N, C-alpha and C positions, 0 to 999 in steps of 0.2 A: 452402576454409574455414579460418578463423584463429581459434586458441584462446589467450588470454593468461591466464597462471598468476597467482593473487593473489599480490601481492608481501608481503603480511602474513605468509603462510604460507611463502613462499619468497623469499630474498633476491635471486634472479635473476629476470628476465624472460625467458620461454621462448616463442618464436614457432613455430607449427607452419603449415606452408603446403602445402597438397594442391592438385595440378593433374593434368589429364587430357590426355595427349599425343594426338596426330592418331590415332594407332593403337588409342586406347581404353585405354592402359595408365596407371594411377594412379601418380603421382609424389608422394612426400612428402620434406620437408627441414625440419630443425629448426635454428633459430638461438637460441643462448642469449647474453644480454647482462647486464651488472651494471646493477643498479637504481641511479638517482641518489642516493637516500637512503643506499643501501649504500655507495656511494663516500665520501660525506661522512662516515659514522660510521667508516670505516676510517681515512680521512686524519686526522680528529680524534684517533683513538686513536694513531695514529702519532706526531702532533705531542706529545701528553702524554707519549709514551714517550721521544721523542727530547729533548725541551727540558731536563729536568733533567740528561740525560746530557750534553748539549751545553754546558750552563752549568758542569758539573762539571769537564768535561775541558778548557775553553778558559779558561785563565788567562793574565795577563800579568805585566809587571814594569816598575819604574822604577829606572833606574840612572844613574850620572853619575860625575862626577870632581870633586875640590875642589883648585884650585890657589892657591897663595899667590903672587899676582902681584908682591908687594913683593920677593920673593927668587927667583921664577920657579921654584918647586918644588912638588911635591904636598904635601897635608897628610896625613900618615900617622896611622893609628889615632885618627882624629879622629870624635867622635860625630856622627851623623846621625839626625834624628827624622823619622817618617812618620806623619801623622795621617789617618785614614780618616773622613771626614764622612757620615753617612747619616742622614737625617731629623733626630732630636734626639739621636743618639748619635755619640760620636767614639771610635775605637779608635787606639790608639798603637803603633807599632813603633820598635825602635831598632835601629842597627847602627853598626859603625865602618869607616872606610875602611882598605883593604889597603896594602901597601908602595908602590904606585904612586898612591895617593890615591883609588882607585875604591871605590864602594859599589854596593849592589844590593839591592832589595827584590822578592822573587819571589812567585808563587803569588798574585797579586792578582786579585780577581773583574774581569771585564769587565761593568760594570754602570753605566749612565749616571746613576742616581741617587746613586752614590758620587763624591764629590769628593776627591781627594787633595791633601795639603800636605806639602811637604818643606822642613825647615828646619835650619839650623845655628847656632851662636853661635860668635863667635871675637873675642877680646879686646874683650869689652863690646858688641859689635855684633852684632844678630841679621840673618840673611839668610833669605828665605822665599821660595818659589815655591808659589803657590796656584792653586786651581782645575783641577787637573789631573784629566783624565778618561780612563779606559781604555775601549776599545770593540773589537769585532770588526775595525773598520777601522783602529784604532790601538792595538794590543795592549801595544805597548812604548813608553815614553817615555824620553828621555835629558835629564837636567837637571844641568848643570855649574854649579858656584860659582867665580868668580873673586874670591878674597878679597884684600883690601887694595889693590884698584884703585880708585883715586879721582880725581876731577877737581876742580881749582879754578878753573875757568872761570866767573866770575860771570856773563857773558853767557848762560849756559845755565840760569840761576835767575831766575824772575819771579814776583812776587806778582800772582796773577791777580785777587784780590778782597781788599781789606782792609775790613772792617766794623767800625766802633766804635759801641757801643750805650751811650748815656748813661741813667742812671736814679738813683733815689733812693739814699741810703745804706743800709747795714743798720740795722734798727729799734733796735739797740741803740748806734747811733753818735750823738754829740753832734750837735746841730744848729748845726754851726759853720762852715756853708758848704761841706760836703763832698758830692761826688757820686760814684756808683759809676760805673765804666767797664768795659765788657766788649768785648775785641777777639778777632775771628776772622778768621784769615788762611788764604787758599787759595794754597799755595805749589807751584809747578810746576818740577821739574827735568828739563829737556828732554834732558839726557844719558843715555846708556845705561849710565852709571857713577855710583855715589853721589857727591854733592859734599861736599867738605871743604874748609875753609878755617881760617886762623890768626887768632886774637884773643886779646889779652893773652898771648902767647906759649904758647897752648894750641891744639890741634887741635879744632874745633868743626863742627858741621853747619850752624849759622846763628847769626848775631847780629843782633838787632833792635832799633831804638830804642824808648824809652819815655819819656813826659813826665818832666821833673824835678818832684821833690816828691812822687812817689806814695807809696803805703802800702799794707800788707796785700795784697800780691801773691799771687794763688792761680791754680793751674794748671786748666784746664777741659777739658783733652783727656787722652787716655791716654799722649801723648807726654811725656817728661820734659823740662821746662823750668824753668830758674832765672834769677836776675838776677845779674849780675856786679856786686858792690857798688862795685867800682873803677871800672868803665867805665860803669856804670848802663845796660847793654845785656841784653836777655832772650836767654838762650843756650839752643840745642838743642845738647846734648852729642854725641849720636850723628850719623853722617853722614847727609845728606839722601838718601833712596833715589831712584833714577828714578821718574818718574810725578808724581801730584798728592798732596799731603799738607795736612791741615788742622790748622791749631794754634789754640789758644784759652786765653786768660787773662784775668783780671780784677784790677782794683785800685781803690782809693779816691784821688781826687784834690780838691783845695780850690780854690774860686773866689777869685780874687785881683781886688779890686776890681770892675771890671765885665767881666772876662775870665775865660774858662776855656780856658787855653791846652793844648792836646793836641799841640802842634807837636814835631817829632822829625826826625832825620837819617835819610834812607833809604838803606839799604846795598845795596838792589836795586830793580831797575825795578818800579814798581806800576803796573799797567794801570788798575785801577777801585779807588777809594775811597769808601766810603758813612760818612755819619754820621747815626744815628738819634737824633732829639731827641723825647722823649715829650711830649705836650699837657700844657701847664701850666708846662713850664720853658722860659722865653722866652729861648732862646739861638739864634743864627744864625751860621754860618761868616762870617767877615769876608773871606775870600780869594773873589775872582771865579772861581776855578777850580771851585769848588762852586755853579755857576750852575744846574744841573738840580735840580728840586724836585718832590717828590710827596708824597702822603699816603696812609698805609695803615693798617689796623687788624690788629694783630699780637697773638693771645693776649688780646684784648678790651681792648688799650691802643692809643690813636691815637698815631702817629709822623709826625712830618715827616722825610723822608728827602732828605737833600742828597748830590750826588754829581758827580763830573766826568764830561765827555764821554769816550766810549772813545777818540776819536782824541787826547785830550788827556792822556796817560799822565804819571806822574811819573817822572822820570829818576833813576837811581841816583847816590849821591854828592852830594844835594842835600838842603837842610833845607826840609820842606814846612810851609807854614802852616797848621795845623790849629786855629788860635785861634777860639774862639766869643765872641761878644759879646752883651750884653742886647739883646734886639729887643723894645722895648716903647715905641711913639713917645710915647704919652700921658705915661707916666712920665718920659721923657727930656726933655720940653719944660717940666717943672715946675722952676722956679729954686730951691726949697728941697726937692729931692728927699730929702736927708738920708740916710735908710735904705730900701732897697727889700726887700720882702719877696715873695718867689716861692712860691706854692703849688702843689706838683705832687700831683695826685690820681692814685694809682697804683692798679693792681689789687690785690685782697686777697692780703695775704701769708699769712694764715692765718684760717679761720674765716668767710670771706666778707666780711671788713671792709675798708673801704677805708683805706689808710695815707696820711696826708698828711705830706709832708716839707716842713719849714718851712727855707728858706735864707736866711741875713742876708748881704746884700752891702753892704759899707761902702766908701765912696769915701775916698780918701786925705784925711786930717784931718777927718773927719766926727765931729761931737761929739753925744753923747746930750743932749737938751734936755728938762727938765721944765717942765710947765705945771700950773697949779692950776685944777681945774674946780669946780663950784658945791659938791659935797660936800667940798672941802679936800683930797682925795687927789691924790698927784702920778702922772701917768701919763706914759707915753712919747708925746710929742708927735708925733714922727715917724710913729709907727704909727697914731695917732688921725688924722693928717693924710691918711695913705694911706687909711684907711677912709672918710674924708669925700669922697675923690675917687671912690669906687666908686658905681655904680648900685644901686638898691634889690634889683635881681635878684642882681648879683655879690655885695652884701652878705649875701644869703640862702645863696649858694653857700659864702661863706666860713664863715658860722655852721654849716652842714651839715658841712662839712669839718673843722672844730675839734671839733665834737661827736663826730664819727665817730673823729677821731684819738684823742681822749680815751678813748673807748670801747674802742678797739683796744689803747691803753696798758694799760688795766686788764685786759683779757683777757690780755695778755703777762704782765703781773705776777702775775695769778692762776695762770697756767701756771709760773712761775718761769723764762720764756724771756727776762727781762731783769733787769738788776741793780737793787737796791733804790735805788742812787745814782742811775742814770740814770732810773729810773721816777719819782722824786721829782722830779728838775729837769725833765724834760720836761712832767710833770703840772701843776706848779706854774706853769711858763711858759704852758701852754696855757690853763689856767683864768684867768690874768691878762688874756691876750688875748681870751679868750671874754667877760670881764666888759666889757672895753673895747668889744668889738663889740655886746654887748647894750646898753650904754649909748648907742652911737650909734643903734642901731635905735630906742630908745626915744624918743631925741630927734627922730627922724623921725616918730614916731608909727605905727611898724609893730608888727604883733602879735608877741609873744615866741613 
């Protein structure tokens, strides 16, 4: 006969077994075992008790040494910074090296959610080791810094991608044939040491060519860049660290005749070069090396992208033809082209309006010619001639573009985001051109 005791009242299972032997004697035995629920409860309680204790007692450290490789000696009493990154918080600790150049940060939690960064600054250059993680498998890390060890081997530096994006000039810039240019370079230092070279008798990390005649240079990345006015080169003053670095800057450049010349001398090998031309700006690279072409929409703006083949990289020490030429077959066939007007409809710069940039491209020796229309007023015959070549649909596009540009100017003026002088000049010019356009539409019998 077997009796099982209720587990809800007793945390154990008790089995009673009664048997009768051959001589009639009754034998009894009792076996007590742990209930499975009780085992889980006890194990969970032990984990709750052990985990905090284990986390509190298991700590790690990050240590290392600072060596000045230039003089082959340790950096003594030099500050070292440790940052603890956890979720959205950053805690900072600081220490200094001892007489042997050693440093140490102790009592650091072994937590996979914490990332450590060790950094030092020396003679204007920052040295940083990031994404350090301590765990029970690697509770202690050694991070050494060798300061002043540079390479000047140019073959270790390569421009992986050089992107040139063309766009309209700033809204307060006069319509004098200017375009804005933004350049983004992805630079790779394949060495395990920072790269440093000499330029104009100064130690620099990089020096890059920039087209002649640029203006309004601006940096668009966190890295400090400047232009050497003597050599007309973009300079990265700090050494180029190992790995990949992204640099970006912008400037304004003017169209000369029918050319927009972005050519420059390359100091480093360039694997891929891209030229982004927005819809409405009818330029195309003249070099056959930019033979690959595709179209993409980026941030609601259509671009034609020209680039070289990956196997046809640009060698260091050569001047690369980045010249763009007007690509408008119908206009180029006209014998009396005179003055070409390119209308680039760009995405809204503010308030959802479309900004229309008008660029005047004059050929050498081009003369402004006036003609007398039926109302006796003088008009620009070149512009009128250009309007006459447009289809009715294109003429409507120009009308809408000019109206939107005038509305955009009025809004900028109301917000005082544009100077009175620039506003008056642009609005007067666009109003005159709109009048010419409306007269052309009226002559064709189109609705206003």
